N, C-alpha and C positions, 0 to 999 in steps of 0.2 A: 511615526510608529510608537505605539504605547504598549506597555507590558501586557495589558489584558488582551491585546490583539494577537499576542503570541500564546499566552497561557490561560486565557479565559477568565471567567468571573472569579476564580479562586487564585488568580495570580498573586504571588508572594514576593514583593520587592526585596525583602531581607534574604529569602532563600536564593533568589536570582543573583543578588550581589555576592553572596557567599560562594556560589558556583563560579562566578567570574573571577573572584579573588583567588580561589583554589587553582583554577586552570591557569591563570596568569603566573601564579607562584611556581607551578610545575614547569610551565614553559620556560621561565627564567632559569630554573634549576637545570633544565636540559640544554638550553642554548646560550645562557649567559646574557640574555637581553629580554626586553619586553616584547610581547606580541604586537604585531601590526594591526590586528583586528580580530573580531569575534564573529563566528558564524553559527547559525541555527538551522537545523533541518528536522522537520516534524515527522511524526507518524501519520498514518492515514486511516480513514474508515471507509470501507466499501459499503455504501448505503443501499445501492440496488445495482444489479447487473453482475451476477455471479458467473464467472467463467464465460464471458461473452467477448472480452476485448481481443483475445487471440484469434477469434474468427471475424474480426472487424465489426464487432457489435457496439452496443451502447451501454453506458454506465452512468450512475450518479456516485460521485466520490468526494470525500472531504478531507482536507488537512485537519489534524486535531492537535489538542493542546498538550502534547508531550514532544520531547525533542532530543536530538544529539546536539550538544553545545560544544564549540571548539574554539580554542585560542590558536591563532595561526600567524606565521611569519615566513617571509621568503628565505630561501637558501640560495647559495651561489655555487653549489657543488653538483647540480643536476640530479638531485635525489628528492624523493618524497619520504619523509620520516614521520611515522605515526605512533603516538602513544595514547592508547585508549584504556580508560579505567576498566580493570577486570580482564584485559586481554594482553597477550604478549605483543611487544612492539614489533614493528616491521618496517622494511625499507624497500622502496621501488626506485630503480635507476631509470631515468628517462631515456637513456640510450638502449634500453632493453625492455621493450614493451610488448613483446610477443607473449601469447598465452602460455601458461605453464601447467602441464597436467597435474603436477604435485600440488598446485594451489587451488584446484577445484573445490568449491564449497567453503573457501576461507576468505576472510575479509580482505587479505592482500590481493586476491583476484579481482575484487570489486574496484579497488583503487587503481590497479594496473589497467583494468579494462576501460574504465572511464578515461584515464590519461591517453590510452591508445586511440579510443574513439574520437577524442578531441583532436589529437595529432593527425589522424587520418582525414580530418576535415580541412587540413592545411594550416592549422594554427600552430604557432610556436609559443612555448611557455617554459618557465623555469620551475625549479623545485621549491618545496616549502615544508615546514614542520607543522604538524597538527597535534595538539594535545586536547583530548576530548573526554567528556563523560556523557551519560545518556539517561534520560528518564523515559525513553520509549519502552513500553511495557514488553519485557522479554517473554517470548513464547505466546504472546496474545494475538498474533496475526495482524499487527498493525504496521507491518513492513519495516522492520528495523534494517533489513538489507537495502531496501530502496532509499531509506533515509540516509544511510551511509553513502550510497552512490551519489545522491543529489548533493550531499555535503561537499564531496570532492568536485562535482561538476560546477557548483557555485563558487567554490574557492578559486578554481582555475579561471572561471569566467570573470570574477571580480578582481582578483589580484593581477591577472596578466592580459585579459582580453577586452577590458573596458566594457564588459556587459554585452558583447556581441552575440552571445548565445541567447536565444529566446527561451522562454519556459518550455516550449515544445522541444526545442533542440536539446535542452538539458535532460528532459525525460527520455528522449530517444537514445542519447549516448549512454545514459544510465541503464536502460533496458538492455542495450548491447552488452554492457559489462556483465549483467546478470545472466543473460542467455549464453554468451560465448565463453566468457572467462570463468564465471562462477558455476555454470552448468545447470541452471534452473530455467525451464522453458516457459517463463511467464509472459503475459501480454504486457500492455502498456499502461494499465490502470494504476498500479501502485506508484510508478514513477510520475505519472501525470498528476495524480492527486496531490503529491507532495510538492511538485514543482510549481503548480498553479496557485496553491493556497485557496482558502475559502471552500465553498461547496459548489460543484459544477456538474452539469450534464455534459458528457463527452461522447461524441459519435466518432468511432474509429473506422468508418467506411474507407477512408484513405488515411492509414496510420501516419503517413509522413506529414499530413496536414489535417489533423482532427478538428471537427467542428465543436466549439466550446460555448456553452451557455452558462453564465454565472447565475447562481440561485441564492436564495436566502433560506436558512434553516427555519423550521416551523417554530413559531413563538410559543413559549410555555412548555417545551418538551426538551428532554435531556437524553444524552447518549450514555448508556452503561454497557461496558464490554466485559465479558466474563471468559477467562481462560479456563476451559474445562479440563485441561491436562492433555498429555500425550505429546510426543515429539514429532516434528515434521521431517526429521533427518532421514527416515527410511521410507518416505512417502513420495519421492520424486516420480517414481514409475506410475503411481496412481494419478498424479497431476498430469503427467505426460499422456496418459491414456485418454483423459477427457479431450484433450486437444486432438489427438490422433483419431479418436472415434468420431469427433465432429467433422474432421477432414474426410474420413471414410464416407460419412453420409453425404458430404458435399460432392465427393467424387462420383457418386451415383448419377450425378447430373453433369458430369464433366467439369466441375468447378473445384477449386482448391479450398475456398472459404464459404461457409454457409451464408454469409452476407450476400453472396452473389447468386444464391439460389432463390427462385421465386417460391414464396411460402405456399401459395395455393397449389402450385405444381407439386411441391414436396408432399403435401397431404393427399393429393390426388394419386400419387404414386407411392403411397406409404408401404404397401405390401412389397414392392420392389426394394425399398430401402431396408426394410426389416430382413428380407431374405439375403440381401447382398452384404449389408454392413453389420447386421445383428440387432437384436432387440434393444440392448442398452445404448448402442450408437443412435438408434432411432429415437429413443426417449431423450437422450442428451441433445439431439438436434431439435426436438420439440421444445425443450427448455430454452434453447437459444432464441428461437423465434418468439416464444411467448414472453421471455424475459425482456427482449427489446421493447415490446409493447408496454410492459410494466415500467420500464425506465421512462418511456414517454409519459405514461400516466403519472408517475411520481413527480417528474419535473413540471408537468402542467399543473398539478395540484399545488406544488410549492409556489409557482408563479401566481396562482389565484388566491393563495393563503388558505387553501383547503387542507387542513391538517388531517382530517379523516381519510380523504382520498389518498394522500401521501402514505399514511400508515397502512392502508389496504394494499397498496402496491408493495410496500416493504414486507408485509406479512405473506403476500402471495409469492414473493421471491423465496422466502424461507421454505414454504411448502413445496415449491418446485425443485429446490435443491435436494430436498428429502426424497421426493417421489420420482422425478425425472432425471435430474443430474446425478443423483445417488452418490453424493460426496459428503454425507453427514456421518458416515461410519466407514471403517476399514472393512472391505469385503472379507468375510469369513471369520471376523472377530466378534466375540460376544461382548466386548467392551464398547459401549456406545454413549460416551459422555455428552456428545453434542446433542444427540436425540433426547437424552434425559434433560439437558438444559433447555431445549426448545419446548419440550412438553411441560416442564415445571414452570417455565416462563408464561406459557399460555394460561396456566392455572392461576398465576399470581397477578399478572398484568390486567388491569381493568381498562385503561385508556392508553393504548400503545401497540407496539408490534415487535416481533422478534424474528431474527433470521440468522442463518449461518453467515459467518463473517470470514471472507478470504478464501484461501485454497480449499479448506475443508479436510475431511477424513479424521483430523484431530484438531484440537485447538479451541476455536473461539466462536462465541455467538454475540451478536450485537442486538441490543434492545433500544428502541426509540420510545420513550414513554413520558407521561405527564410528569412535570417537575415535582408535583405533589406525591407521586408514587416512587420516585427514583431512590430515595434513601431506604425506604422499606424493601423495595425490590433488591437493592444491592445487599442489604442485610440478609435476606433469605437466600440469595445466591451464594453469599459468603459462607453460610452454614453448609451448603452442599459442596462447594468447591474450594473453600478457604478464603478468608477475607483478603489475603494478599493477592488473590487472583481475580478480584473484581475491581474495575476501574471506571470512574466517572470521567467524562471528557467533554470539552466544548469544541465547536468548530473554530479553527484558527484562521485568521484573515490572511496571513502571509505564509508562503511556501518556504523553500530553502532560501536563506537570505543572510546578508551581513547585518549584524545588530550592534547597537551602541552598548558598550559595556556598562555605561552609567544609566541605562534605561530604567525609567520608573513608571 
């Protein structure tokens, strides 16, 4: 493992060493001893496949070059103690792993949920202390919550289980924590992208055994992520409506998930779906079917080294999120920063593509564009949304993992 495989071309050995030293110092201050190891869990970029995973669809997702980095050591008192920079410390007792209503939406719920999911698989493990900081872009839709979940899954897996949990296992226990304990009805995209590392096409037809194809990012192109503003805190009902409306469309055919509905039959009976489930549910189902094909096209293009074919699929995904999925703005609000960002990106970018990134309604757009344009594009988006809200990123080779503190 080399530093650039975690942090990309801009990897800074001095900055990494400073983070390691700081975390080790705080760990010793809290525990009186040195940490046993260091762990890194990345952010992720949803490259194609917006809101398809929860209906057993297809996605292209990448781990990216920002992370939660943690100093960790075992404890003998049956507790998990967590000290995260910028957050209040918390403790989880391993003999009390039931979900707590008061913890919904809080980091402690994620840690407790991961621990419970691993325990329910029949594994025994002990406590540990975590001291962490994060360079995962806050509010930028790159899944800081999933990064946090995967951090705990990998710590338990490495410290106590001898690596018995696979990357898919770690993703599934992390999704469980977010769904059941944290209270967010996400699919498996976020956790899978971080757990696997690299850039992958994932087919969730069977979520317990997803089909994974490793890909290579297009040469000569960069990722730029822009946080357009707005909080996700009050948007859970909007995210949940996407999932429930897709289910409503599937139920018109006696199915729970759209993946189990024949697309030709769906369009042949379009009037029935519109009448029974509603126009928006119909359009969101259209997005699901068409987005799966775009994922196939994007992956096939990357496998052939066809950058323009890949970019066309990414751009099409953005258009569909706006027109069919309708998660580029909050219904009834005149504030539409995502739409502004997408429109202005189309004006600026000459060789590239832009799309909504992540859950939507507020937050983030992702641009894949020529490296020659990346700096200029980032500067223009910085004028609109603030320089502090524009991030350049690389695809990261490794997902959540143990790292050598002396890594160069």
